[in-house]
C-alpha positions in Angstrom: 139.2 110.9 77.5 136.5 109.1 79.2 132.7 109.6 77.6 130.3 110.9 80.4 127.7 108.1 81.4 124.4 108.5 79.3 121.4 110.8 81.3 118.5 108.7 81.5 115.2 109.8 83.0 114.2 106.6 84.7 112.0 106.0 87.8 113.8 105.9 91.1 114.2 102.5 92.8 110.7 101.9 94.1 111.6 100.8 97.9 113.0 102.3 101.1 110.5 105.6 100.9 111.9 108.6 101.8 108.5 109.9 103.4 107.9 111.9 100.1 107.5 110.8 96.5 110.4 111.5 94.1 109.1 114.5 92.3 112.1 114.2 89.6 114.6 111.2 88.9 117.7 110.5 86.7 119.7 107.3 86.5 122.9 106.2 84.9 124.9 103.1 84.7 128.4 103.1 85.6 131.0 100.8 85.2 131.7 98.2 88.2 135.7 99.9 88.2 137.4 102.8 89.5 136.3 104.6 86.4 133.2 104.9 87.8 134.3 107.6 90.7 135.3 110.1 87.9 132.1 109.1 86.0 129.6 109.7 89.0 131.5 113.1 90.2 131.0 114.5 86.5 127.3 113.3 86.4 125.8 114.3 89.8 127.3 117.8 89.4 125.1 117.9 86.2 122.1 116.3 87.7 121.8 118.5 90.6 121.9 121.5 88.5 119.2 120.2 86.4 117.2 119.1 89.2 117.9 122.7 90.7 118.4 121.0 94.2 119.1 123.8 96.8 121.7 122.1 98.7 125.4 122.4 98.9 126.4 120.4 95.7 130.0 119.7 97.1 128.1 117.6 99.8 126.2 116.0 97.1 129.4 115.2 95.1 130.9 113.8 98.4 128.1 111.7 99.2 127.9 109.9 95.7 131.8 109.5 95.5 131.6 107.6 98.8 128.7 105.6 98.0 130.0 104.6 94.4 133.5 103.9 95.9 131.8 101.6 98.3 130.1 100.2 95.5 133.1 99.3 93.3 135.0 97.6 96.7 132.4 95.9 98.0 129.3 95.4 95.7 130.8 93.4 92.9 131.1 89.7 93.4 133.9 88.3 92.1 132.1 85.6 90.2 130.1 88.5 87.9 131.8 88.3 84.7 133.5 92.0 83.6 130.9 92.5 81.0 128.5 92.4 83.4 130.3 94.4 86.4 128.1 97.6 87.0 126.6 100.1 89.1 123.3 101.9 88.9 123.5 105.2 90.2 120.1 107.3 90.7 119.3 111.1 92.0 116.3 112.3 92.5 114.5 115.0 94.5 111.3 114.6 96.4 108.4 117.1 97.5 110.2 118.3 100.4 113.4 119.4 98.7 115.5 116.5 99.8 118.1 114.8 97.1 117.9 111.1 97.1 120.8 109.1 96.3 120.7 105.4 95.3 123.7 103.3 94.3 122.8 99.8 93.5 125.6 97.1 93.3 125.4 93.5 92.6 126.1 92.1 95.8 123.2 91.6 98.3 125.2 91.2 101.4 126.2 94.0 103.9 127.2 92.5 106.9 127.3 95.0 110.0 125.5 97.7 108.0 124.5 99.9 110.9 128.0 99.6 112.5 129.6 100.9 108.9 127.0 103.8 109.2 128.4 104.4 112.9 131.9 104.4 111.8 132.6 101.3 113.8 133.2 99.2 110.3 135.2 101.3 107.5 134.5 104.8 107.1 132.9 105.4 103.7 129.3 105.2 105.0 130.1 107.0 108.3 131.5 110.1 106.1 128.2 110.1 104.2 126.4 110.2 107.5 128.6 112.8 108.6 127.6 115.2 105.4 124.1 115.2 107.2 122.8 112.1 105.0 120.1 109.5 106.3 122.0 106.3 105.2 119.7 103.1 104.3 119.7 99.9 102.6 117.2 97.8 100.8 116.8 94.5 98.4 115.5 95.4 95.4 112.0 93.9 94.8 113.5 92.4 91.1 116.7 91.2 90.3 119.7 90.9 92.6 121.9 92.8 94.8 121.2 96.0 97.2 120.7 99.4 97.1 122.3 101.7 99.5 120.3 105.2 99.7 121.4 108.6 101.3 119.1 111.2 101.6 120.3 114.9 101.9 118.2 117.8 103.1 118.4 120.9 101.4 120.4 123.5 102.9 123.6 123.6 104.8 124.5 121.2 107.3 123.6 121.5 110.9 126.3 120.9 113.2 
């Protein structure tokens, strides 16, 4: 059986503000391979419970799964040696009650990001946006790679 990723209480990545500061956040490292999907689903269920997020847990799990899948598929350059192939998943709530999901990978490039979010190029980020998330990306101040962020408001998705 695969062990769960560690539960770390660390500051959320400090870029791309959501409009309100993060109230509480947790971060974990995930392998840069398909195991990350299972591990992220288990981990996010636990974290949204710990954070007492007042939103749809299944919606949060689906958003995390799509972001992690994109990170595994497109965010690990082939030049990165296997021991260094990993993603960083951070989950936080802000003062408005929104859930902030960050998935950081090792590839700074993201051609046609807006087209991906609108569904013109692939469907992963479009599916995250269709869950009611505001999807953005940014480059970290330190280090390499990029972070894709999804912000989910609490409560049901408005149709």
